[in-house]
C-alpha positions as CSV (number, residue, x, y, z in Angstrom):
1,M,0.0,0.0,0.0
2,L,2.9,2.4,0.6
3,E,4.4,2.0,-2.9
4,S,2.1,4.7,-4.3
5,L,3.0,7.4,-1.7
6,Q,4.7,10.5,-3.0
7,L,7.3,12.4,-1.1
8,A,5.8,15.2,1.0
9,P,7.1,18.7,0.3
10,P,9.7,19.9,2.9
11,D,8.4,22.1,5.6
12,P,8.9,25.7,4.6
13,I,10.8,26.5,7.9
14,L,12.2,23.3,9.3
15,G,13.2,22.2,5.8
16,L,15.5,25.3,5.6
17,A,17.1,24.2,8.8
18,E,18.0,20.9,7.3
19,A,19.4,22.6,4.2
20,Y,21.4,24.9,6.4
21,R,23.0,22.1,8.4
22,A,24.0,20.4,5.1
23,D,25.6,23.6,3.7
24,P,29.4,23.3,3.9
25,N,30.0,27.1,3.7
26,P,31.8,28.0,7.0
27,N,30.3,31.6,6.8
28,K,26.7,30.5,6.4
29,I,24.0,32.4,8.3
30,S,20.6,31.1,9.4
31,L,17.8,33.6,9.9
32,S,15.0,31.1,9.4
33,V,13.9,29.0,12.4
34,G,12.5,31.0,15.3
35,V,15.2,30.2,17.9
36,Y,16.9,32.8,20.0
37,K,20.6,33.1,19.6
38,D,23.1,35.1,21.7
39,A,25.9,37.3,20.5
40,D,28.0,34.2,19.7
41,G,25.3,32.7,17.5
42,K,24.5,30.0,20.1
43,T,21.1,29.1,21.7
44,P,21.9,29.3,25.4
45,I,20.4,27.5,28.4
46,L,19.2,30.1,30.9
47,D,21.0,30.2,34.2
48,C,17.7,30.0,36.1
49,V,16.8,26.9,34.1
50,K,20.1,25.2,34.9
51,E,19.5,25.9,38.6
52,A,15.9,24.6,38.4
53,E,17.1,21.5,36.7
54,R,19.7,20.9,39.5
55,R,16.9,21.1,42.1
56,L,14.6,18.9,40.1
57,L,17.2,16.2,39.6
58,A,18.0,16.2,43.3
59,D,14.4,16.1,44.6
60,E,12.3,14.4,41.9
61,P,10.6,11.4,43.5
62,N,9.5,9.5,40.4
63,K,8.8,9.5,36.7
64,A,5.1,8.5,36.9
65,Y,2.5,9.7,34.4
66,L,1.1,13.2,34.9
67,A,-2.6,13.8,34.9
68,I,-4.3,14.6,31.6
69,D,-4.0,18.3,32.3
70,G,-0.4,18.2,33.6
71,L,1.1,19.7,36.7
72,S,-1.5,21.7,38.7
73,E,1.1,24.2,40.0
74,Y,2.3,24.8,36.5
75,A,-1.3,25.5,35.3
76,T,-1.9,28.0,38.1
77,L,1.5,29.8,37.6
78,T,1.0,29.9,33.8
79,R,-2.5,31.3,34.1
80,D,-1.3,34.0,36.5
81,L,1.5,35.0,34.2
82,L,-0.9,35.3,31.2
83,L,-4.0,36.8,32.8
84,A,-2.8,38.5,36.1
85,K,-6.2,38.2,37.7
86,C,-8.0,39.9,34.9
87,V,-10.4,36.9,34.9
88,E,-12.1,35.4,37.9
89,E,-10.2,32.3,39.0
90,S,-13.2,30.1,38.5
91,C,-13.7,31.3,35.0
92,A,-10.3,30.2,33.6
93,A,-8.8,26.7,33.3
94,T,-5.3,25.6,32.0
95,V,-4.0,22.4,30.7
96,Q,-0.3,21.7,30.1
97,T,0.6,20.8,26.4
98,P,3.5,19.7,24.4
99,G,4.6,23.2,23.3
100,G,2.5,26.0,21.9
101,T,1.9,24.0,18.7
102,G,0.4,21.2,20.9
103,A,-1.9,23.8,22.5
104,L,-3.0,25.1,19.1
105,R,-3.9,21.5,17.9
106,V,-5.8,20.8,21.1
107,A,-7.6,24.1,20.7
108,A,-8.5,23.2,17.1
109,D,-9.8,19.8,18.1
110,F,-11.8,21.4,20.9
111,L,-13.4,24.0,18.5
112,Q,-14.2,21.5,15.8
113,R,-15.4,18.6,17.9
114,C,-16.9,20.2,21.0
115,V,-17.9,23.8,20.2
116,G,-19.0,23.1,16.6
117,T,-16.8,25.7,15.1
118,S,-16.2,25.0,11.4
119,R,-13.9,27.9,10.4
120,I,-11.0,29.9,11.8
121,W,-9.6,33.2,10.5
122,V,-5.9,34.0,10.6
123,S,-4.0,37.1,9.8
124,A,-2.5,37.6,6.4
125,P,0.4,36.8,6.8
126,T,0.7,34.5,9.8
127,W,3.0,31.7,11.0
128,A,3.4,29.2,8.2
129,N,2.2,26.2,10.4
130,H,-1.1,27.8,11.5
131,G,-3.0,26.7,8.5
132,S,-1.7,23.1,8.7
133,V,-2.4,22.7,12.4
134,F,-6.0,24.0,12.1
135,G,-6.6,22.3,8.8
136,A,-5.5,18.9,10.1
137,A,-8.2,19.2,12.8
138,G,-10.9,19.7,10.1
139,L,-11.3,23.5,10.4
140,A,-11.6,25.6,7.3
141,V,-8.9,28.3,7.4
142,D,-9.5,31.8,6.0
143,S,-7.6,35.1,6.4
144,Y,-8.1,38.7,7.3
145,P,-5.8,41.6,6.2
146,Y,-3.2,42.6,8.7
147,M,-0.1,44.4,7.4
148,D,0.0,47.6,5.3
149,D,2.4,46.8,2.5
150,S,3.4,50.5,2.0
151,S,4.0,51.5,5.6
152,K,5.0,48.1,6.9
153,G,2.7,48.8,9.8
154,L,-0.7,47.6,11.0
155,N,-3.6,48.1,8.6
156,L,-6.1,48.3,11.4
157,D,-9.0,49.7,9.4
158,A,-8.9,46.9,6.9
159,M,-8.5,44.3,9.7
160,V,-11.5,45.6,11.6
161,A,-13.6,45.9,8.5
162,S,-12.8,42.3,7.6
163,L,-13.5,41.0,11.2
164,S,-16.8,42.9,11.1
165,S,-17.9,40.7,8.2
166,I,-17.0,37.3,9.7
167,P,-20.1,35.2,10.5
168,A,-21.0,34.8,14.2
169,G,-19.6,31.7,15.8
170,D,-16.4,31.5,13.7
171,A,-13.0,31.6,15.4
172,V,-10.4,34.3,15.0
173,L,-6.7,33.8,15.6
174,L,-4.8,36.7,17.2
175,H,-1.1,37.1,18.0
176,A,-0.8,38.3,21.6
177,C,2.5,40.0,20.9
178,C,5.6,39.9,18.6
179,H,3.5,39.0,15.6
180,N,5.0,36.2,13.6
181,P,6.1,36.9,10.9
182,T,5.8,40.7,10.7
183,G,6.8,41.9,14.2
184,I,3.9,44.4,13.9
185,D,1.7,44.6,17.1
186,P,-1.5,46.6,17.8
187,A,-1.2,49.5,20.2
188,A,-3.4,49.6,23.3
189,D,-6.2,51.6,21.8
190,Q,-6.1,49.4,18.7
191,W,-6.5,46.3,20.9
192,G,-9.7,47.9,22.2
193,R,-11.2,48.2,18.7
194,I,-10.3,44.6,17.9
195,A,-11.8,43.4,21.2
196,N,-15.0,45.4,20.5
197,V,-15.6,44.0,17.1
198,I,-14.9,40.4,18.3
199,R,-17.6,40.8,20.9
200,E,-20.0,42.6,18.7
201,R,-19.7,39.8,16.1
202,D,-19.9,37.0,18.7
203,L,-16.6,35.5,17.5
204,M,-14.3,33.1,19.5
205,P,-10.9,34.6,19.9
206,V,-7.9,32.2,19.9
207,I,-4.8,34.0,21.1
208,D,-1.4,32.6,20.2
209,C,1.1,33.8,22.9
210,A,4.4,32.4,22.0
211,Y,6.8,35.4,22.7
212,Q,5.7,37.0,26.0
213,G,8.5,39.2,27.2
214,F,10.3,39.6,23.9
215,G,8.4,42.7,22.8
216,D,8.1,45.4,25.4
217,G,8.1,43.3,28.7
218,L,6.3,40.4,30.3
219,E,3.4,42.6,31.6
220,E,3.2,44.9,28.6
221,D,3.2,42.0,26.1
222,A,0.1,40.5,27.8
223,A,-2.0,43.7,27.6
224,G,-3.8,42.8,24.4
225,L,-4.4,39.3,25.6
226,R,-5.9,40.5,28.8
227,R,-8.1,43.1,27.0
228,I,-9.6,40.3,24.9
229,A,-9.9,37.7,27.7
230,G,-11.2,40.2,30.2
231,D,-14.2,40.8,27.9
232,G,-15.5,37.1,27.9
233,E,-14.8,33.8,26.3
234,A,-11.3,33.1,24.9
235,I,-8.8,30.4,24.2
236,V,-5.1,31.2,24.9
237,C,-2.4,29.0,23.5
238,S,1.0,29.9,25.1
239,S,4.6,28.6,25.0
240,F,7.7,28.8,27.1
241,S,10.0,27.8,24.2
242,K,11.3,31.3,23.7
243,N,11.2,33.1,27.0
244,F,12.6,30.1,28.9
245,G,14.7,28.8,26.0
246,L,13.0,25.4,26.5
247,Y,12.7,24.6,22.8
248,A,13.5,20.9,23.1
249,E,11.3,20.3,26.2
250,R,8.1,21.2,24.3
251,I,6.3,23.0,27.0
252,G,3.2,25.0,26.5
253,A,-0.3,25.5,27.8
254,L,-3.9,25.9,26.6
255,T,-6.0,28.2,28.8
256,V,-9.8,28.4,28.3
257,V,-11.7,31.5,29.6
258,G,-15.4,30.8,30.0
259,G,-18.4,32.9,30.6
260,G,-18.9,31.5,34.1
261,P,-17.7,28.7,36.4
262,D,-20.0,26.0,35.0
263,A,-19.1,26.8,31.4
264,T,-15.4,26.8,32.2
265,A,-15.6,23.4,34.0
266,A,-17.5,21.9,31.1
267,A,-15.0,23.3,28.6
268,L,-12.1,21.9,30.7
269,S,-13.6,18.5,30.7
270,Q,-14.0,18.5,26.9
271,V,-10.5,19.9,26.4
272,K,-9.1,16.9,28.6
273,A,-11.1,14.5,26.4
274,C,-9.4,16.0,23.3
275,V,-6.0,15.6,25.0
276,R,-6.7,12.0,26.0
277,A,-7.5,11.1,22.4
278,N,-4.4,12.9,21.2
279,Y,-1.3,12.4,23.4
280,S,-3.0,11.2,26.6
281,N,-0.9,13.4,29.0
282,P,2.0,15.8,28.7
283,P,5.7,15.3,29.4
284,K,6.9,16.4,32.8
285,H,10.4,17.9,32.6
286,G,9.8,21.2,31.0
287,G,6.7,22.0,33.1
288,A,8.5,21.1,36.3
289,I,11.4,23.5,35.4
290,V,8.9,26.4,34.7
291,S,7.1,25.7,37.9
292,I,10.2,25.8,40.0
293,V,11.4,29.1,38.5
294,L,8.0,30.9,38.6
295,A,7.3,29.7,42.2
296,D,10.7,30.8,43.6
297,R,11.2,34.5,44.2
298,D,14.9,34.5,43.5
299,L,14.8,32.3,40.4
300,R,11.9,34.3,39.0
301,S,13.8,37.5,39.4
302,R,16.8,35.9,37.6
303,W,14.4,34.7,34.9
304,E,12.9,38.2,34.3
305,R,16.4,39.6,34.1
306,E,17.5,37.0,31.5
307,V,14.3,37.7,29.5
308,A,15.1,41.4,29.6
309,D,18.6,40.7,28.4
310,M,17.3,38.7,25.4
311,R,14.8,41.4,24.6
312,T,17.5,44.1,24.7
313,R,19.8,42.1,22.4
314,I,17.1,41.7,19.8
315,R,16.4,45.4,19.9
316,D,20.1,46.1,19.5
317,M,20.4,43.8,16.5
318,R,17.5,45.6,14.8
319,S,19.4,49.0,15.2
320,L,22.6,47.4,14.1
321,F,21.0,45.9,11.0
322,V,19.4,49.2,10.0
323,E,22.7,51.0,10.4
324,A,24.5,48.3,8.4
325,M,22.0,48.6,5.6
326,K,22.4,52.4,5.5
327,A,26.2,51.9,5.3
328,Q,25.7,49.8,2.2
329,G,24.0,52.8,0.5
330,V,21.0,50.8,-0.8
331,D,18.1,52.6,-2.3
332,R,15.7,51.2,0.3
333,D,14.9,52.4,3.9
334,F,14.9,49.6,6.4
335,A,14.0,51.9,9.3
336,F,10.6,50.2,9.6
337,I,12.3,47.3,11.3
338,L,13.0,49.5,14.3
339,N,9.2,49.7,15.0
340,Q,8.6,46.0,14.8
341,K,8.8,43.9,17.9
342,G,10.1,40.5,18.9
343,M,12.3,38.0,17.1
344,F,10.8,38.4,13.6
345,S,10.7,41.1,11.0
346,F,9.1,41.1,7.6
347,S,11.9,42.3,5.5
348,G,10.1,42.9,2.2
349,L,12.6,40.7,0.3
350,T,11.0,38.8,-2.6
351,R,11.1,35.1,-3.0
352,L,13.6,35.5,-5.8
353,Q,15.9,37.6,-3.6
354,V,15.6,35.1,-0.8
355,D,16.6,32.3,-3.2
356,Q,19.6,34.3,-4.3
357,L,20.7,34.9,-0.7
358,R,20.6,31.1,-0.1
359,N,22.2,30.0,-3.4
360,D,24.8,32.8,-3.8
361,H,25.6,33.7,-0.1
362,S,24.5,30.8,2.0
363,I,22.1,33.0,3.9
364,Y,18.9,31.2,4.9
365,I,15.6,33.2,5.1
366,V,12.0,31.9,4.9
367,G,10.5,32.3,1.5
368,S,8.1,35.0,2.7
369,G,11.0,37.3,3.5
370,R,10.7,36.8,7.3
371,I,13.9,37.3,9.1
372,N,14.8,36.0,12.6
373,V,16.5,39.1,14.0
374,A,17.9,37.0,16.9
375,G,20.1,35.3,14.3
376,I,21.9,38.5,13.6
377,T,25.2,39.1,15.5
378,P,27.8,41.8,15.5
379,A,30.1,39.3,13.7
380,N,27.7,38.5,10.8
381,V,25.7,41.7,10.3
382,D,28.1,43.3,7.8
383,Q,28.2,40.1,5.7
384,L,24.4,39.9,5.9
385,A,24.0,43.6,4.8
386,A,26.4,43.2,1.9
387,A,24.6,40.1,0.7
388,I,21.2,41.8,0.9
389,A,22.5,44.9,-0.9
390,A,23.8,42.5,-3.7
391,V,20.4,40.9,-4.3
392,L,18.6,44.2,-4.1
């Protein structure tokens, strides 16, 4: 039966990582996969994580299965970090998931199987895997406008107009902060307009929160999420891959905000049924690390400092890149990158230019032109700028 299978196309992001690893050029640069890198181009393990692991290994009593919804302390700490009491405790419930992607898939199953939602709307553009995750669960995927091509900023009027025409009962995916791939986030008053139209149209907001702390700060980056969730029903899919550097541990969460305690309890029971039919229960190690750090005052302070350091480095690399492009004398202003937030920027490079960067300069960028700013270092920025100037 397998003889008739065709090779699946490579993943547009992870496939680039494989090509990068196979490239023999010693000066190759990867700006594709969304992984934080330090000034030496390495993905570090946070000091607070190392200390939490030491404590965990010394005190861990067993390797027994977790409950379907994971570690209860992890759920409480995660919910507090995201919502900060903007929702009544009895109206929000959290399950631990294998990464933010796992949370998105559970959310998709829950919407399709339990809520009866048939369609979800995502921003154009959005993370390349969103469509695949939601589509695999049986949801139809459509899009609403997001970025203004000329200003490289948010096209709020077009976005709100599109949301205003979506049928009641459909789901809408929103990025809590550090929009992937554009780096463009709504301001506080703009979040208010978005929240109002979602409630007026009776839409189900699904909020992808993968980069809390990488934009303006841990509290500031949750402002839009809290504005939406504080209004009523919402589903929040969050991840600790970036702000804890726990990529390989696959640690995320799905938080359901209900209209009341009974509705929330019923939603949690259905979410757990979706988990049971999918991966049964989550892995322990990553959740235990996060719980130890967030529950300990000293470790949490160290974590917050380390997140701030990563955020500052990303901002510095934005400025360094813009200055390097100015030094190349190209006939294009890249200053818009300074206004974008988080790890990613939408560079405006065409697919042909991206291909030229890869083939001629061993520089790996996603076909859409998305750049992982965290992959830029003081050592490679001049090489990068010269290569982009060449393909422009």
